[in-house]
C-alpha positions as CSV (number, residue, x, y, z in Angstrom):
1,M,-213.0,-36.9,-11.7
2,S,-214.2,-34.6,-14.6
3,L,-212.5,-31.1,-14.6
4,N,-215.9,-30.2,-16.5
5,G,-218.0,-31.0,-13.7
6,N,-219.9,-33.6,-15.4
7,S,-218.4,-36.6,-13.8
8,F,-218.5,-37.9,-9.7
9,G,-217.0,-40.5,-7.9
10,K,-213.8,-42.3,-7.8
11,A,-214.1,-45.9,-8.2
12,L,-217.7,-46.1,-9.4
13,V,-217.5,-42.9,-11.4
14,L,-221.4,-41.4,-12.5
15,T,-220.8,-39.6,-16.0
16,C,-224.3,-37.6,-16.6
17,F,-225.4,-35.8,-19.8
18,G,-228.4,-34.1,-21.4
19,E,-230.7,-31.1,-20.9
20,S,-234.3,-30.5,-19.5
21,H,-235.7,-30.1,-22.8
22,G,-232.8,-31.9,-25.3
23,E,-233.3,-35.3,-26.9
24,C,-233.1,-36.8,-23.8
25,V,-231.2,-37.3,-19.9
26,G,-228.3,-39.8,-19.6
27,A,-226.4,-41.3,-17.2
28,V,-222.9,-43.3,-17.8
29,V,-221.6,-45.5,-14.8
30,D,-218.2,-46.4,-15.3
31,G,-216.6,-49.4,-12.8
32,C,-219.2,-51.2,-12.2
33,P,-218.1,-54.9,-11.6
34,A,-219.2,-57.5,-13.9
35,G,-221.8,-59.8,-12.6
36,L,-224.6,-57.8,-11.5
37,P,-227.9,-58.5,-12.5
38,I,-229.7,-55.3,-13.8
39,S,-232.5,-55.1,-16.0
40,E,-234.7,-51.9,-17.3
41,S,-237.2,-52.7,-15.2
42,M,-235.2,-52.7,-12.0
43,V,-234.1,-49.2,-13.2
44,Q,-237.6,-48.5,-14.0
45,A,-238.7,-48.9,-10.3
46,E,-236.2,-46.4,-9.4
47,L,-236.9,-44.0,-11.7
48,D,-241.0,-44.0,-11.2
49,K,-240.4,-42.7,-7.3
50,R,-239.6,-39.6,-8.5
51,R,-241.5,-39.0,-12.1
52,P,-243.8,-35.8,-12.0
53,G,-247.2,-35.4,-13.0
54,F,-248.9,-37.6,-10.6
55,A,-249.8,-35.7,-7.5
56,D,-251.3,-32.5,-6.9
57,V,-248.3,-31.4,-5.2
58,S,-246.1,-31.9,-8.0
59,T,-245.6,-30.2,-11.9
60,P,-248.2,-31.4,-14.5
61,R,-245.6,-32.5,-16.9
62,R,-246.2,-35.9,-17.9
63,E,-242.7,-37.6,-18.4
64,E,-243.0,-41.2,-18.8
65,D,-239.2,-41.4,-18.4
66,V,-239.0,-44.9,-19.3
67,A,-235.4,-46.3,-19.0
68,E,-233.6,-47.8,-21.9
69,I,-230.1,-49.7,-21.1
70,L,-227.4,-48.9,-24.1
71,S,-224.6,-50.9,-23.1
72,G,-222.7,-52.1,-20.3
73,V,-225.5,-55.1,-19.6
74,F,-225.6,-58.1,-21.6
75,N,-228.2,-61.3,-20.9
76,G,-229.1,-59.4,-17.6
77,F,-225.8,-59.0,-15.9
78,T,-223.4,-56.1,-15.8
79,T,-220.4,-56.7,-18.2
80,G,-217.9,-54.8,-16.3
81,A,-218.2,-52.1,-19.3
82,P,-219.6,-48.2,-18.8
83,I,-223.0,-48.7,-18.5
84,C,-225.2,-46.3,-20.5
85,M,-228.7,-45.4,-19.8
86,I,-231.0,-42.9,-21.0
87,V,-234.9,-41.7,-20.5
88,R,-236.1,-39.4,-23.3
89,N,-237.8,-36.0,-23.1
90,R,-241.2,-36.8,-24.5
91,D,-243.6,-33.9,-23.3
92,V,-241.4,-30.9,-23.6
93,D,-243.1,-27.5,-24.0
94,S,-240.2,-24.8,-24.5
95,K,-242.6,-21.8,-25.4
96,P,-242.6,-19.9,-22.0
97,Y,-238.9,-20.2,-21.9
98,E,-238.3,-18.4,-25.3
99,I,-240.4,-15.6,-24.1
100,V,-237.9,-14.8,-20.6
101,R,-235.0,-16.2,-22.5
102,T,-232.9,-12.7,-21.9
103,K,-235.0,-11.6,-18.6
104,P,-233.2,-14.2,-15.5
105,R,-236.0,-15.9,-13.3
106,P,-235.5,-15.1,-9.8
107,G,-233.6,-18.0,-7.7
108,H,-232.6,-19.9,-10.9
109,A,-229.2,-20.3,-12.3
110,D,-230.4,-18.3,-15.6
111,Y,-227.9,-15.5,-14.9
112,A,-225.1,-17.3,-13.7
113,A,-225.5,-19.7,-16.8
114,Y,-225.4,-17.0,-19.0
115,V,-223.0,-15.1,-17.8
116,R,-220.3,-18.8,-17.6
117,Y,-221.0,-19.8,-21.3
118,G,-221.9,-16.7,-22.7
119,G,-225.5,-17.1,-23.8
120,F,-224.6,-20.2,-25.5
121,N,-226.3,-22.6,-22.9
122,D,-229.6,-24.3,-23.7
123,F,-232.1,-22.6,-21.6
124,R,-235.1,-24.6,-22.4
125,G,-236.6,-25.7,-19.0
126,G,-233.3,-24.6,-17.0
127,G,-231.3,-27.0,-19.7
128,R,-228.1,-28.4,-17.7
129,F,-229.3,-26.6,-14.4
130,S,-232.6,-28.1,-14.1
131,G,-234.4,-31.1,-11.6
132,R,-234.8,-33.1,-15.0
133,M,-231.1,-33.9,-14.7
134,T,-231.6,-35.8,-11.4
135,A,-233.2,-38.6,-13.5
136,A,-229.6,-39.3,-14.3
137,Y,-228.6,-39.4,-10.6
138,V,-231.5,-41.8,-10.1
139,M,-230.8,-44.4,-13.0
140,A,-227.2,-44.2,-11.4
141,G,-228.7,-45.0,-7.8
142,A,-230.6,-47.6,-8.9
143,V,-227.1,-49.7,-9.9
144,A,-225.9,-48.1,-6.6
145,K,-228.3,-49.8,-4.4
146,K,-228.0,-53.3,-6.4
147,L,-224.3,-53.1,-5.8
148,L,-224.7,-52.3,-1.7
149,G,-227.5,-55.1,-1.6
150,T,-224.3,-57.5,-2.3
151,I,-223.1,-56.5,1.1
152,N,-226.4,-55.7,2.9
153,V,-226.5,-52.0,2.9
154,E,-229.7,-50.5,2.6
155,V,-230.4,-46.6,1.5
156,L,-233.6,-45.2,2.4
157,A,-235.1,-41.2,2.5
158,H,-238.0,-39.6,3.8
159,T,-239.8,-36.3,4.3
160,V,-239.3,-34.8,7.5
161,Q,-240.0,-31.1,6.9
162,I,-242.1,-29.0,4.5
163,G,-242.4,-25.5,5.3
164,R,-243.6,-24.9,8.4
165,V,-244.7,-28.6,9.1
166,K,-242.0,-30.9,10.7
167,L,-242.2,-34.4,11.3
168,S,-242.2,-34.7,15.0
169,K,-242.9,-38.7,15.7
170,E,-240.6,-41.1,16.3
171,V,-240.5,-43.2,13.2
172,S,-239.2,-46.5,12.4
173,F,-237.4,-47.9,9.5
174,D,-239.9,-50.0,8.9
175,D,-242.4,-47.0,8.7
176,I,-240.3,-45.5,6.4
177,R,-240.0,-48.6,4.4
178,G,-243.7,-49.2,4.6
179,N,-245.4,-45.6,4.2
180,I,-243.6,-42.9,2.2
181,Y,-244.7,-44.3,-1.6
182,G,-248.5,-44.3,-0.1
183,N,-248.6,-40.8,-0.5
184,P,-247.8,-37.8,-2.3
185,V,-245.1,-36.4,-0.1
186,R,-242.9,-39.1,1.0
187,C,-243.9,-38.9,4.6
188,A,-243.5,-41.6,7.0
189,D,-246.1,-40.6,9.5
190,P,-249.5,-40.3,7.4
191,E,-251.0,-37.4,9.8
192,T,-248.2,-35.7,9.4
193,A,-248.2,-36.3,5.4
194,S,-251.5,-35.0,5.2
195,A,-250.6,-31.7,7.1
196,M,-247.6,-31.5,4.5
197,R,-249.6,-31.8,1.5
198,D,-251.9,-28.8,2.9
199,E,-249.1,-26.8,3.1
200,I,-248.2,-27.2,-0.2
201,L,-251.6,-26.7,-1.3
202,E,-252.2,-23.2,0.6
203,A,-248.7,-22.0,-1.3
204,S,-249.5,-22.8,-4.3
205,A,-252.9,-21.3,-4.2
206,E,-251.2,-18.6,-3.1
207,G,-249.0,-18.3,-6.4
208,D,-246.2,-19.2,-4.1
209,S,-244.0,-22.6,-2.9
210,V,-242.5,-24.3,-0.2
211,G,-238.9,-25.9,0.7
212,G,-238.5,-28.6,3.3
213,T,-235.5,-31.0,4.6
214,V,-235.6,-34.6,3.3
215,E,-233.7,-36.9,5.8
216,G,-231.3,-39.7,4.1
217,L,-230.3,-43.0,5.9
218,A,-228.0,-46.0,5.1
219,L,-228.2,-48.9,7.4
220,N,-225.8,-51.4,7.9
221,V,-222.8,-50.0,6.7
222,P,-219.3,-51.0,7.8
223,A,-216.7,-49.4,9.7
224,G,-213.8,-48.3,8.2
225,L,-215.4,-46.5,4.8
226,G,-213.7,-43.3,3.8
227,D,-210.2,-41.6,2.9
228,P,-209.5,-38.7,4.9
229,V,-208.5,-35.9,4.2
230,F,-210.1,-34.5,1.0
231,D,-212.1,-38.1,0.3
232,S,-213.7,-38.3,3.4
233,L,-217.5,-40.1,3.6
234,D,-219.2,-37.1,4.7
235,A,-217.7,-34.8,2.6
236,D,-217.9,-36.8,-0.3
237,I,-222.1,-37.5,0.7
238,A,-222.5,-33.8,1.2
239,K,-220.8,-32.6,-2.0
240,M,-223.3,-34.8,-4.3
241,L,-226.2,-34.1,-2.7
242,F,-224.9,-30.5,-3.1
243,D,-225.0,-31.3,-6.2
244,I,-228.9,-31.9,-6.5
245,P,-230.9,-28.7,-7.7
246,A,-232.5,-26.8,-5.2
247,V,-230.6,-28.0,-2.4
248,K,-228.7,-25.1,0.1
249,G,-227.8,-27.2,3.8
250,V,-226.5,-30.4,4.0
251,E,-226.1,-31.9,8.3
252,F,-225.0,-35.1,9.7
253,G,-226.2,-36.3,12.7
254,A,-227.3,-33.8,15.8
255,G,-225.6,-31.4,13.0
256,F,-226.2,-27.9,13.8
257,R,-227.4,-28.8,16.9
258,S,-224.1,-30.2,17.8
259,A,-223.0,-26.1,18.8
260,L,-225.5,-26.2,21.4
261,M,-224.4,-29.4,22.9
262,K,-221.7,-29.9,25.6
263,G,-219.3,-32.8,24.5
264,S,-220.6,-35.0,27.1
265,E,-223.7,-34.6,25.1
266,N,-222.5,-35.0,22.3
267,N,-220.1,-37.8,22.2
268,D,-221.1,-41.2,21.7
269,P,-220.5,-43.7,24.2
270,Y,-218.9,-47.1,22.9
271,V,-220.8,-50.4,24.3
272,L,-220.5,-53.9,23.2
273,K,-223.5,-55.9,20.9
274,E,-223.7,-58.9,20.8
275,G,-219.7,-59.2,20.6
276,K,-219.7,-56.2,17.6
277,V,-219.0,-52.5,18.9
278,V,-221.8,-49.8,18.8
279,T,-222.6,-46.6,20.3
280,L,-225.4,-45.9,22.6
281,T,-226.2,-42.4,20.6
282,N,-225.2,-41.6,17.0
283,N,-225.1,-37.9,17.3
284,A,-222.3,-37.6,14.8
285,G,-224.6,-39.3,12.2
286,G,-222.6,-42.7,11.4
287,I,-219.6,-41.3,10.0
288,L,-216.3,-39.8,12.4
289,G,-212.8,-38.4,10.8
290,G,-214.7,-38.5,7.4
291,I,-214.8,-42.5,8.1
292,S,-217.9,-44.8,8.7
293,T,-218.4,-46.0,12.5
294,G,-220.8,-48.7,11.5
295,M,-223.7,-47.3,12.9
296,P,-226.3,-45.7,10.8
297,I,-225.4,-43.0,8.4
298,V,-228.2,-40.0,9.1
299,V,-227.9,-37.3,6.6
300,R,-230.7,-34.2,6.9
301,V,-230.6,-32.3,3.2
302,A,-232.5,-28.5,3.2
303,F,-234.3,-27.8,-0.2
304,K,-235.1,-24.1,-1.0
305,P,-238.8,-23.1,-2.0
306,A,-239.3,-23.8,-6.4
307,S,-238.4,-20.8,-7.8
308,S,-240.6,-21.0,-10.3
309,I,-243.6,-19.3,-8.9
310,P,-246.5,-17.2,-10.7
311,K,-245.7,-14.1,-8.6
312,K,-244.7,-11.0,-10.2
313,Q,-240.7,-10.6,-9.7
314,K,-238.3,-7.9,-10.5
315,T,-235.6,-8.7,-12.9
316,V,-233.2,-7.4,-15.6
317,D,-233.7,-7.2,-19.5
318,L,-230.3,-8.4,-20.7
319,N,-230.1,-7.2,-24.0
320,R,-231.7,-3.7,-23.0
321,M,-229.9,-3.7,-19.7
322,E,-232.8,-2.2,-17.8
323,E,-234.7,-3.0,-14.8
324,T,-238.2,-5.2,-15.6
325,E,-240.6,-7.3,-14.2
326,I,-241.4,-11.1,-15.1
327,T,-244.2,-13.6,-14.4
328,L,-243.3,-17.0,-15.1
329,T,-246.0,-19.3,-17.0
330,G,-245.3,-23.0,-17.6
331,R,-245.5,-26.4,-15.4
332,H,-243.5,-26.2,-12.0
333,D,-243.5,-28.1,-8.9
334,P,-244.7,-25.9,-6.4
335,C,-242.6,-28.0,-4.0
336,V,-239.5,-30.0,-5.1
337,V,-239.1,-32.0,-1.4
338,P,-241.7,-35.1,-2.3
339,R,-239.6,-35.8,-5.8
340,A,-236.3,-35.0,-4.3
341,V,-236.8,-38.0,-2.0
342,P,-235.6,-41.0,-4.5
343,V,-232.9,-38.5,-5.6
344,V,-231.0,-38.6,-2.1
345,E,-231.4,-42.0,-1.5
346,A,-229.8,-42.4,-5.0
347,C,-227.0,-39.5,-4.2
348,L,-226.3,-41.5,-0.7
349,A,-226.2,-44.6,-2.3
350,F,-223.9,-44.2,-5.1
351,V,-221.1,-42.4,-2.8
352,I,-220.9,-45.1,-0.4
353,A,-221.1,-48.1,-3.3
354,D,-218.4,-45.7,-4.9
355,H,-216.3,-46.1,-1.4
356,A,-217.3,-49.2,-0.7
357,V,-215.9,-50.8,-4.3
358,K,-212.7,-48.2,-3.8
359,A,-212.1,-50.1,-0.5
360,G,-212.4,-53.6,-1.9
361,R,-215.7,-54.4,-0.4
362,I,-217.7,-54.8,-2.8
363,P,-215.4,-57.1,-5.8
364,T,-214.7,-56.3,-9.4
365,V,-216.3,-59.5,-10.2
366,L,-219.0,-61.1,-8.2
367,K,-220.5,-64.4,-8.4
């Protein structure tokens, strides 16, 4: 891992680079086995899922996010060399950020970054701390999902809560596969999706924002992935998920509900099904002792409300060192949750792929 916080992974390593309003945002994936079929169109399909500006619940910033593969792929297959992928920043308007550069925006990393880097950091659009950086995660996730497909592992994600509106119906894996990209909030139930959209639009009309929760699922994960104690599978998943801007909570399986259960309720009994060891319930979320159990991995990710809101807020002028007020303009998401769904998918896939390569479940040369 990088000592400077720009890389993640052990066998499959992601290094991301760029800033929100810089020339580009990019990902370098090192350690990918040779012989994996990869194309720009495949990466593009994943990027299109998080693209902004195409629904009334997202920012009007219209980045095309055209994927470019610069290295590591030849004649349609990975070569074993580092894969470098970028998207260029085209639809950039930095003027609103020039106005507030010495007045840290509440809820953002502006002040912390100013202190950490002595004011030399690129503040435009949040710079390195922008949700724009997740384009790199999604590109890396496209490679990881393709790798996991070689061992029949599937990764999904869907919105389960936005503001006060929570998905209360049971939804199947087929519901998630078939419905989430048919509505702007990425919810598997169309009726709940409509209520979630109204929740976002109501907050937006008030000059405010809302948060929510995304659930990630990994199916057919083989038992035995994970290296306790400090490279536990759930610990690594949680770490990468917390590297998504605006994430404030991660739980697996029953999560915080486990604190309200008795052991007899929380334990997952083992049974045999068609000669395979499985559990009757999955309160563990598919991971015990930091190692995959073979049951679906279930993780929920809590996102705070989007910080950029047009309401007047208190802040400090760092030049004058006096209290002042700030009113933000520009193009912002009233809720980051819908566009975070493919990012959660990407991060979950990348960690599992890293562990699968490290454990030898995926060979270094694919045939």
